[in-house]
Each structure stands twice: as structure tokens, then as C-alpha cells.
C-alpha positions in Angstrom: 0.4 -0.3 0.0 2.8 2.3 1.0 4.7 1.6 -2.6 1.2 2.4 -4.2 0.8 5.9 -2.4 4.2 6.6 -3.1 4.2 5.6 -7.0 1.5 7.9 -7.2 2.9 10.6 -5.4 6.1 10.5 -7.9 3.9 10.2 -10.7 2.2 13.5 -10.0 5.3 15.2 -9.0 6.7 14.2 -12.6 3.9 15.7 -14.3 3.8 18.8 -12.5 7.2 19.6 -13.0 7.8 20.6 -16.9 10.8 19.0 -18.5 13.4 21.2 -20.1 12.0 24.3 -18.6 13.1 27.3 -20.7 15.4 29.4 -18.9 14.2 33.0 -17.7 15.0 35.5 -20.5 17.7 38.1 -19.5 16.5 41.9 -21.1 19.6 44.0 -21.9 18.5 47.7 -23.1 20.9 50.0 -25.1 20.6 53.9 -25.5 23.1 55.5 -28.1 22.7 58.8 -29.8 24.0 59.2 -32.7 22.7 55.7 -33.7 25.2 53.2 -34.3 25.6 49.2 -34.3 26.7 46.5 -32.5 28.1 43.3 -33.9 28.3 40.1 -31.4 29.9 36.7 -32.1 26.7 35.0 -31.9 25.3 36.6 -35.4 28.6 38.5 -37.0 26.5 39.0 -40.0 23.8 40.8 -38.5 24.6 43.7 -36.7 22.3 45.4 -34.0 21.1 48.4 -35.1 21.3 50.8 -31.8 19.4 54.0 -31.4 17.9 55.5 -28.3 16.2 52.7 -27.1 17.2 49.1 -28.5 16.3 45.9 -26.2 17.9 42.6 -26.8 16.1 39.9 -24.9 17.9 36.8 -25.1 18.0 33.3 -22.9 22.5 32.9 -23.1 24.2 33.7 -20.5 26.9 35.6 -22.4 27.1 38.0 -25.4 30.4 38.7 -26.9 30.7 42.1 -28.8 33.0 42.3 -31.6 36.1 45.1 -31.4 37.9 44.0 -34.1 38.1 41.1 -36.5 40.3 39.1 -34.0 39.4 40.5 -30.6 36.0 40.1 -28.7 34.6 41.5 -25.4 32.3 39.5 -23.6 29.4 40.5 -21.1 28.0 38.0 -18.9 24.7 38.1 -17.8 22.3 36.6 -14.8 19.2 34.9 -16.2 16.1 37.1 -15.9 17.8 40.2 -14.8 17.2 43.4 -16.9 20.5 45.6 -17.4 20.9 49.2 -19.2 23.8 50.8 -21.2 24.5 53.8 -23.0 27.0 54.8 -25.8 28.1 58.1 -25.3 30.5 60.4 -27.5 33.2 61.8 -26.0 33.1 64.6 -27.8 30.4 65.1 -30.6 31.8 67.7 -32.4 34.9 66.4 -33.4 35.5 63.7 -36.4 37.8 61.9 -34.2 35.0 61.5 -31.5 35.1 58.3 -29.7 32.5 56.3 -27.8 31.7 55.3 -24.1 29.7 52.3 -23.3 28.7 52.4 -19.5 26.2 50.7 -17.5 23.6 52.9 -16.1 20.4 52.3 -13.8 17.0 52.0 -15.0 15.9 55.2 -13.8 18.7 57.1 -16.0 18.2 55.2 -18.7 14.6 55.9 -19.0 14.7 59.3 -18.3 17.2 59.9 -21.2 15.5 58.0 -23.6 12.3 59.9 -22.4 13.9 63.4 -22.8 15.6 62.8 -25.9 12.3 61.8 -27.6 13.3 58.2 -28.0 12.9 58.3 -32.0 13.0 54.6 -33.1 12.7 51.7 -30.6 14.1 48.4 -31.8 13.5 44.7 -30.1 15.6 42.0 -31.0 15.9 38.0 -29.6 18.5 36.1 -29.2 19.0 32.5 -28.4 20.8 29.4 -29.6 18.2 27.8 -31.7 17.1 30.0 -33.8 20.0 33.0 -33.7 19.1 36.7 -34.2 16.0 38.3 -34.8 14.2 41.5 -35.3 11.4 41.0 -33.1 9.6 44.8 -33.5 11.0 48.2 -35.2 8.7 51.1 -34.0 9.2 54.7 -35.1 
């Protein structure tokens, strides 16, 4: 009798736990003015267009950003968290201006996006099976 009860409980628990549960997606927001693009190692032939507000939603634990053909920098992420990055120019009046990518808080990100009029919003999705896909582009 105990074996039957234990078997039924194990069966019910096995049904309630979904096999191969999906990893929670990580959201990475990018803000950039003027517009730019980002090339990642997971999809080197598809640059991510970044303007004032771009979302990259991903199920991978790290993203490799191509600096040059031989050099990549990897950003590591915790599943289910949201990250915010801003690219700013050191001197927007100069022809040799350089960009700086910095991490920022959620409030700072959304206030910058709001007060500079977001413009074009892009939403990309990246996963290991289907690669990089543009989900939404809204002007």
C-alpha cells in the first residue's frame, strides 16, 4: 500500500514539473545617440542597430561583442535580470570623437530616452536555436 501511494505521488510530481523548462530571458537595453550598430559573435553577419532605445532579449548567458575581427569582449548576464547600457560620445563636435559604453540605472536610462525623444525603438531576440531576430521596430 505504501509503495502504491509513493508511486502515485512520484507520478503526480513528475507531471507537475515540466521537462526542459526554459531559461528565463535576460533583457539588455541599449541607448545610443547618434545611432550606431553592435556586432555580436553569435550573429556576426547581422549587426544590431542601436538608436535611443534598443532591447536585446536573450536566453544565452553571455554575449560576445566584436571589437575587431580578432578581438571580442564578452558580457556575462544572470538569467532573468535586466541590464541598461548607454553609449555616449566623448566629443560630438569632433571628427575623431570616440564612444564610451557605460552601465546605467533603470531610471537614468528611461529618463534619457524620454527627454531625448526615443525615436526608433527596436526589439531583438537572441537564442541558441533561432539566432538573432528583429522582433519589433517602431518609429
